[in-house]
C-alpha positions in Angstrom: 114.2 109.7 150.2 115.9 113.1 150.2 119.1 111.3 149.3 117.5 109.7 146.3 116.1 113.0 145.2 119.5 114.5 145.5 121.0 111.7 143.3 118.3 112.1 140.7 118.6 115.8 140.3 122.3 116.3 140.8 123.7 113.3 139.1 126.5 114.3 136.7 127.6 111.6 134.2 131.3 111.1 133.6 132.7 111.6 130.1 131.5 108.8 127.7 134.1 106.3 126.8 131.6 103.9 125.1 128.7 104.4 122.7 126.1 103.6 125.3 124.4 106.7 126.7 124.1 107.4 130.5 120.9 109.3 130.0 118.8 106.2 130.3 120.2 105.9 133.9 119.2 109.5 134.5 115.7 108.8 133.2 115.5 105.6 135.4 116.6 107.5 138.5 114.0 110.2 137.8 111.3 107.7 137.4 112.3 106.0 140.6 112.5 109.3 142.5 109.1 110.4 141.2 107.6 107.1 142.2 109.0 107.4 145.7 107.8 111.0 146.0 104.3 110.2 144.8 104.2 107.2 147.2 105.2 109.5 150.0 102.4 111.9 149.2 99.7 109.4 150.1 97.7 109.4 153.4 100.1 109.7 156.3 99.8 108.5 159.9 99.7 110.9 162.9 103.3 109.9 163.8 104.5 111.0 160.4 103.0 114.3 159.2 102.5 114.6 155.5 105.2 116.6 153.7 104.4 118.9 150.9 106.2 118.7 147.6 105.5 121.0 144.7 106.4 120.1 141.1 106.3 122.8 138.4 105.5 122.3 134.7 109.2 122.9 134.0 110.2 119.9 136.2 107.8 117.6 134.3 108.9 118.9 131.0 112.6 118.4 131.9 111.9 114.8 132.9 110.2 114.0 129.7 113.0 115.6 127.7 115.6 113.5 129.4 113.7 110.3 128.9 113.0 111.2 125.2 116.6 112.1 124.6 117.7 108.8 126.0 115.3 106.8 123.8 116.4 108.8 120.7 120.1 108.0 121.4 119.2 104.3 121.5 117.2 104.5 118.3 119.4 106.6 116.1 118.6 106.4 112.4 114.8 105.8 112.5 113.2 107.0 109.3 116.4 107.4 107.4 116.7 104.0 105.9 118.7 102.5 108.8 115.6 100.9 110.3 115.6 100.6 114.1 112.4 99.1 115.5 110.6 101.0 118.3 108.2 98.4 119.4 109.1 95.3 121.4 106.0 93.3 122.4 106.1 89.6 121.6 108.4 86.7 120.9 112.0 87.1 120.1 112.9 87.1 116.5 115.7 84.7 115.6 118.9 86.4 114.6 118.1 89.8 116.0 119.2 90.1 119.6 117.0 92.1 122.0 114.3 92.8 119.4 110.9 91.1 119.5 108.1 90.9 117.0 104.8 92.6 117.9 102.0 90.3 119.0 99.1 90.7 116.6 95.7 89.2 116.1 96.2 87.4 112.8 92.9 85.6 112.8 91.8 87.5 109.7 94.8 86.4 107.5 93.1 83.3 106.1 89.8 85.1 105.8 91.4 88.0 103.9 93.1 85.5 101.6 89.7 84.0 100.8 88.3 87.5 100.1 91.1 88.2 97.7 90.4 85.0 95.8 88.9 85.6 92.3 87.2 83.2 89.9 89.4 80.3 91.1 87.2 80.3 94.3 84.2 79.3 92.3 83.2 76.0 90.8 80.3 73.5 90.3 78.4 73.0 93.6 81.1 74.8 95.6 79.7 76.4 98.8 81.1 78.6 101.5 80.3 78.4 105.2 78.7 81.7 106.2 78.2 81.1 109.9 80.9 81.6 112.5 81.1 77.8 112.7 79.2 74.8 111.3 78.9 71.3 112.6 79.2 68.4 110.2 77.0 65.4 111.1 77.0 61.8 110.1 73.3 61.9 109.2 70.9 64.8 108.2 69.6 65.5 111.7 70.9 67.6 114.7 71.0 64.5 117.0 73.3 62.6 114.6 77.0 61.9 115.5 79.4 64.8 115.3 81.9 64.4 112.4 83.9 67.7 112.5 83.5 71.4 112.7 83.9 74.0 109.9 84.7 77.7 110.4 83.3 80.7 108.5 84.9 80.9 105.1 85.6 77.2 104.7 84.6 75.6 101.4 82.5 72.4 100.8 81.2 70.7 97.7 77.5 69.9 97.9 76.8 66.4 96.6 73.0 66.5 97.1 70.3 68.4 98.9 68.6 65.8 101.1 65.9 68.3 101.8 65.6 72.1 102.2 67.2 71.9 105.6 70.1 69.5 105.0 72.8 69.0 102.4 75.2 66.1 101.9 78.7 67.6 101.4 82.3 66.6 100.7 85.0 68.6 102.6 88.2 69.7 101.0 90.0 66.8 102.7 87.6 64.3 101.1 85.6 63.6 104.2 81.8 63.5 103.7 78.9 64.4 106.0 75.7 66.5 106.3 75.4 70.2 107.1 72.5 72.7 107.6 71.8 74.4 104.3 71.0 77.8 105.9 74.7 78.2 106.9 76.2 77.7 103.5 76.1 79.8 100.3 77.0 79.0 96.7 79.9 80.9 95.2 78.8 82.2 91.8 80.6 84.4 89.3 78.6 87.4 88.5 78.2 86.5 84.8 76.6 83.1 85.8 74.1 84.2 88.3 71.0 84.0 86.0 72.1 80.6 84.8 72.6 79.3 88.3 69.2 80.5 89.5 67.5 78.9 86.4 68.9 75.5 87.4 66.7 75.5 90.5 63.6 76.8 88.8 60.6 74.6 89.4 61.8 73.2 92.7 59.7 73.6 95.8 59.9 72.4 99.4 57.2 71.6 101.9 57.0 74.6 104.2 55.0 72.9 106.9 55.4 69.9 109.3 53.9 67.6 106.7 51.7 67.8 103.7 48.9 65.3 102.6 49.0 63.9 99.1 45.6 63.2 97.7 44.4 61.3 94.6 42.3 64.2 93.4 42.5 68.0 93.8 40.0 67.9 96.5 40.3 68.2 100.3 37.9 65.3 100.6 39.8 63.2 98.1 41.5 59.9 98.9 44.8 60.3 100.8 47.7 58.6 99.2 50.3 59.5 101.8 52.3 62.4 103.1 55.3 64.6 102.1 57.6 65.4 105.0 58.4 68.9 106.1 61.3 70.4 104.2 61.1 67.7 101.5 62.0 69.0 98.0 59.6 68.3 95.1 59.4 69.3 91.5 55.6 69.6 90.7 54.4 68.5 87.3 51.8 71.3 87.3 51.0 74.2 89.6 47.9 76.4 89.8 46.7 78.9 92.5 45.3 76.1 94.7 46.8 72.7 93.9 50.1 71.3 92.7 50.3 67.9 90.9 53.4 66.1 92.1 55.0 62.6 91.5 54.5 60.3 94.5 55.5 56.7 94.9 55.5 56.0 91.2 52.1 57.7 90.8 50.8 61.2 90.8 48.9 63.1 93.5 47.8 66.6 94.5 49.0 68.8 97.4 47.8 72.2 98.6 49.8 74.9 96.8 49.9 77.2 99.9 52.3 74.9 101.7 54.9 74.8 99.0 57.7 77.4 98.8 60.2 77.8 95.9 63.5 76.2 96.8 66.6 78.2 96.1 69.9 78.0 98.1 71.7 81.2 99.2 74.1 82.6 96.5 77.2 84.7 97.0 78.1 86.7 94.0 81.8 86.5 93.4 82.3 89.9 91.9 85.8 90.0 90.5 86.1 93.2 88.6 85.7 96.7 90.1 85.5 100.0 88.4 86.5 102.2 91.3 89.1 105.0 90.8 91.2 105.9 93.8 92.3 109.5 94.0 95.5 109.7 96.1 96.7 113.0 97.6 100.2 112.9 99.0 100.7 115.8 101.4 104.4 116.1 100.7 103.3 118.6 98.1 102.8 122.1 99.5 99.5 123.7 98.6 97.7 120.4 97.9 95.0 121.0 100.5 94.2 124.4 98.9 93.1 122.7 95.7 91.4 119.7 97.3 88.0 121.5 97.9 88.0 122.5 94.2 88.5 118.9 93.1 85.8 117.7 95.4 83.4 120.3 94.1 84.1 119.2 90.5 83.5 115.5 91.3 80.2 116.3 93.0 79.0 118.5 90.2 79.7 115.6 87.8 77.6 113.3 89.9 80.3 111.3 91.7 80.0 109.9 95.2 83.2 110.1 97.3 83.8 107.3 99.7 86.7 105.9 101.8 88.5 102.6 101.7 86.5 101.6 104.8 83.3 101.9 102.8 84.7 99.6 100.1 85.8 97.2 102.8 82.3 97.1 104.1 81.0 96.4 100.6 83.4 93.5 100.1 82.2 92.0 103.5 78.6 92.4 102.5 79.2 90.5 99.3 80.1 87.5 101.4 76.5 87.5 102.7 74.3 88.7 99.8 74.3 90.0 96.3 75.2 93.7 96.6 77.0 95.9 94.1 79.1 99.0 94.0 77.1 102.1 93.2 78.1 103.6 89.8 80.1 106.8 89.7 81.9 106.1 93.0 85.5 107.3 93.8 87.7 106.7 96.8 89.5 109.6 98.4 92.9 108.6 100.0 95.3 111.0 101.7 98.8 110.0 102.8 101.8 111.7 104.4 99.5 112.8 107.2 101.7 114.3 110.0 101.3 116.3 113.2 101.9 119.5 111.2 99.1 119.0 108.7 96.6 116.8 110.4 94.4 119.7 111.6 94.4 121.3 108.2 93.5 118.0 106.6 90.5 117.5 108.9 89.3 121.1 108.5 89.5 120.9 104.7 87.6 117.7 104.5 85.0 118.7 107.1 84.4 122.0 105.2 83.7 120.0 102.1 81.5 117.5 104.0 83.3 114.4 102.9 85.1 111.6 104.6 88.3 110.0 103.4 90.9 107.4 104.3 93.9 109.1 106.0 97.1 107.1 106.0 99.2 107.8 109.2 102.8 107.0 109.7 102.6 105.4 113.1 105.9 106.8 114.5 104.0 110.1 114.7 101.5 108.8 117.2 102.0 110.1 120.7 102.0 113.1 123.0 104.6 114.9 120.9 102.9 114.1 117.6 99.4 113.0 116.6 97.7 112.7 120.0 95.1 110.2 121.1 92.6 113.1 121.4 93.2 114.1 117.7 92.8 110.4 116.7 89.4 110.1 118.5 88.2 113.4 117.0 89.0 112.2 113.5 87.2 108.9 114.1 84.2 110.8 115.6 84.0 112.8 112.4 83.8 109.6 110.3 87.4 109.5 109.0 89.1 106.2 108.2 92.6 105.9 109.7 94.9 103.3 108.1 98.6 102.5 107.9 101.2 104.5 106.1 103.9 102.3 107.5 105.8 102.9 110.7 108.8 105.0 109.6 107.8 105.9 106.1 110.8 104.0 104.5 110.4 102.4 101.1 109.4 98.8 102.1 111.3 97.3 99.1 114.6 98.4 100.6 114.1 96.6 103.9 115.2 93.1 105.0 112.5 90.6 105.6 112.7 91.1 109.3 112.6 94.9 109.0 109.7 94.6 106.7 107.8 92.4 109.1 108.4 94.8 112.0 107.5 97.9 109.9 104.1 96.5 108.9 103.2 94.9 112.2 104.3 97.8 114.3 102.3 100.2 112.3 99.1 98.0 112.5 99.5 97.4 116.2 100.0 101.0 117.2 97.2 102.3 115.0 94.8 99.6 116.3 95.8 100.4 119.9 95.0 104.2 119.3 91.9 103.8 117.3 90.3 100.7 118.8 89.5 99.6 115.2 90.8 97.0 112.8 93.5 98.3 110.4 93.3 96.5 107.1 94.9 98.8 104.6 98.6 99.9 104.1 99.6 102.6 101.7 103.1 101.6 100.6 105.5 104.5 101.2 106.6 106.0 97.9 104.2 103.5 96.1 106.9 100.8 96.5 105.5 97.3 96.2 106.6 93.9 94.9 105.7 90.3 95.5 107.8 90.1 98.6 106.2 93.2 100.1 102.7 92.0 99.3 103.4 88.6 100.9 104.5 90.3 104.1 101.5 92.6 104.0 99.2 89.6 103.7 101.0 87.8 106.6 100.7 90.9 108.7 96.9 90.9 108.4 96.2 93.5 105.7 93.5 93.0 103.2 94.4 95.9 100.9 97.6 97.6 99.9 97.6 100.9 98.1 100.1 101.4 95.2 100.5 104.1 92.6 99.5 102.4 89.4 97.3 104.8 87.5 94.3 102.6 86.7 90.5 102.9 87.2 89.7 99.2 87.4 91.1 96.3 89.4 90.3 92.7 90.4 90.3 90.8 93.6 93.7 89.5 92.9 94.9 93.2 92.9 93.6 93.9 96.5 97.2 94.0 97.8 98.3 96.4 95.0 95.3 98.6 94.5 95.9 101.2 91.8 95.6 104.9 92.5 95.9 108.2 90.7 98.5 110.5 92.3 97.0 114.0 92.3 99.4 117.0 92.0 98.9 120.5 93.1 98.9 121.8 89.5 95.8 119.8 88.5 92.4 121.4 88.0 89.0 119.9 88.7 88.8 119.0 85.0 92.1 117.1 85.2 90.9 115.0 88.1 87.6 114.3 86.3 89.7 113.1 83.3 91.4 110.6 85.6 88.1 109.4 87.0 86.3 109.1 83.6 89.3 107.5 81.9 89.9 110.3 79.3 
């Protein structure tokens, strides 16, 4: 053991004749030596008395410096446009020896594609599955033969409502079957909601196990038959006590209290959003000094300041029910967050009692940069942490492989640190094109932040959300002019 310690501490590398550094070997020997030393510091037997080893802070710091220097020599050029990936965790990528693509949960890719779909996702009798999964049966009953399984977000066309509980549907592949109506919702453009609801006006269903049909509006009247539970009817007349309904080619009366208006679940497909995004890039010195003034001006004008996470939650809620964006709402986004300014950013926002989306360049995450403790503190204070890329390079300048690694590395490292989904990427320098958006989508992002100065956007713009770049010379009135479209 002493011999290994001697090798680890006294090893002197020969002059370099090749480009490969010997420092990784030093780091390896140090790691091995430390492991042996720590193993030797465990509980000892009486025949081998425990030896005492003392490590100073300088020893640990020196070890870290050697290991870091070795890694930096391997990764020369990071952040300068000569992209060198830092993360290797997954399958090898063809054509790039020794580099592997990060393993990510991409289960949200198709779901996010559906969320970004605009009016094209709507149509006559087109319904979306709202449950995690939905079984399709051969007949309208739970004991019928299983046909296939649908997942949340899948679309079906309703051919008919057999009753209030079951619908006959046609799947996208042409297959037909029956599904439970409570797990599907009709996709409706916001400008057609009133019209769609009106088409179901006057329909009721039997909200009981069965309902007697009588010849006269009298509980003692002659019984003509029964309506089954969940059966849909369109009464000819309804009063407070009785409803006159068609029945077997005749007319009869049923108790009104056992009828409930029938209306399927609707999902409003809001396509247009009036939601200005104020984008503060901290590469401008003094920007944090004017931020509180801008926030005060927005509040005095009646605006609510939210994060992109708040907007994300709204979009998800719109998949379940009809909810709308509150008027006079703006998003606050801050990019170029670094180890040098992250504390100042947090202090400025907390002093103004607002939350915002902070875009972090993931190469800064770590003991020598933005620490896990700082990340957890930001999350505890309600801040939204999203991706500013991995190295901060303009994504348009990268090859497809480099672009994939840049986006996936950033998302994976941030999710590992935060324990939360990362669904927004702020394109470095605002650089975005169709190729970049395609890779952002494939990497599991719902939104991408660009620098187009617009107040409104549609779902098809989710991967190139517009934003107003705020400069240090702007006053509160200037920012309000952005927000109000003046």
